[in-house]
N, C-alpha and C positions, 0 to 999 in steps of 0.2 A: 182543476180540482182532481184529486187522486181517488183511487179506489178505496183507500183507507178511510177517507172522510165520508164515504157513503154516496158520493156524487161522482158522476161519470162525465168525461169530456166528450160528449157526443157532437160530432161535426154537424153544424147547421148549414142549410143550403146557401145562406148569404156568405159563408166562408169559402165558397168556391166561385171564382170569377171567370167569366167566359169572354174572350175577345175575338173579333173577326177582323182580318186584314182586308180592308176594302181598297187598298192600294195595290202595289205589286211587291214581289220579293225584293226587288232592287230599291224600291221607294215605298216602304210599308206605311200604312195608315191604319193602325190598330184602334178599333172602336169597341167600347164596352157593350156587351149584349146584356143589358140590364133592364132599363125602363122599356116597357112594352112586352117583354118576354114573360109569359105566365107560366111556362114550363120549358125546361131545357135539361134533358137527362142524358145519361150515358149507359148504353147497353154494350157490354164487352163482346158479346156474340162469340163466346168460346166454342170452337168446334172440336169434336173429339172423334177418335177412331177406337173401336173395340176389337179385341181378339180373344178367342177362347181356344186354349190348347188342349190336346187330347188327354193330358195328365191332370187337368184342372177341372174342378166342378163349376167354377164361376169365370165369367169373362173379366178381362182387365181392360181398362180404358186409359187412353192417353190423350192429352190435349195436343192437337196438331196445328191449330191456327186460330186467329181471331178475326172477327168481322165487326169492328166497332161501328156503332150507329148512335147518333145523338138526335133523338126525336125532339122537335121543338114546336111551340105554339106561341104566337106573339100577336098583340094588337097592332094593327097597321097605324102607326103614329108617324105623321109626316116628318117630324123633326128627328126621328131616330134612324141614324144612318145604317146600322146593322140590319134592322127590320126592312128598310127600303131596299138594301142591296139584295136581300133574299127574295123579297117580293118581285123585284125586277127580273130575277132568274125565271120565275114562273110566268110572270106577265108576258115577257118577251120570248118565252120558250127557248131559253139559252141551253145549250148542250156542250158536252166535252169540256175543254179548258175554260170556256166562257162561264161555265157553271161551277168552277172550282175556286176555293178560297183557302187561305191559311187560317187555321183556327187554333187558339190556345186555351187550354183549361188550366187555370191557376189555382194553386192550393194555398189560400190565404191562411189556413189553419196550421200550416207547416211552420213551426217555430225555428226552423233551421235556415232562415233567410240568409243569403250570402251578403246582402248589403241592405241599407234602408230602402223600404218599399219594393224589395226584390224577393220573390217567392218561388218555390219549386213549381215547375210547370211542364206541361207536355204540349208540343206543337204538332198538329196534324195537318195534312193536306186533306181537304174534304170536298166531296161533290155534293152540291146543294140540290136536293130532290124536293121541290116545292109541290105539294100535293093538292092544296086547295086554299082558297080565300073564301071565308064564309062568315055568316052571322046575321041575325035579324036587325041588330042595332050596330054595335061595335063590330068592325070587320077584323077577323083573325086570319093570320097566315099560318098554315100548318105544313109540316114536312119533316124531313130528316137531313142531317148532315152525315153523309156516308164516308167513312175513312178510306183514303186511298193510300195503301201501303202502311208502313209502320210509323208510330209516333217518334218524335225526337225529344229526348229528355233535356231539360235545361232550366232556365230561370227567366222570370218575367218581371220587369220593372213596371209597376202600376202608375208611376208618376210620369215617366218619359213618353209613352209606353213603348217598351221594346222587349223582344225575346232574344236571349243568348243561349246557344246550345251548350250543354255541359261538357 
C-alpha cells in the first residue's frame, strides 16, 4: 500500500528471516531460527568520534565503526537445531572458533528478489555469547550473537537454503 492511500508498508518482524549455519563454510547446513525464538533483534552499535574546533561553537560527530550485536532469547526445544547449537556453546563452555557461526539476516520484505525464493540478505560471522539458561517452567536460552568483522551483502534462497555473495 502506498502513502497516498493512507496506509503504510511497515515491515513486520515475520518479514525478516534469520538462519544459522550449523555446518561448516565448506559444507553449510543453514537452519531457520524461527520456532523457539521469542526474540532476535539487531543492534547496529554505531560508534562515533567527536571533535570541536576552535572556530566552531558546536562539536561535530562522525561514525567511525559498528559493533553489531544480535540479542536473542529462545525456548529450549529439543527438535530445534539452531536453539540446540547455541545451547551447546554455553553448556560446553565453547570458546573461540568453536563458538562461531555463520548467520544470515534475510529481508523477505525486499521486493527486489533476484530469483524465486531468493531475497536480499547479509551474512555475518558471529561469536555466540550464551549468557544463561533459565525459567521456572519452560527453559529459555539467552545471549548475544556478536558480529566478527563486516557483513557480506548478497542473496539468500529460502528453499535450498543457500547464501550467495553479491
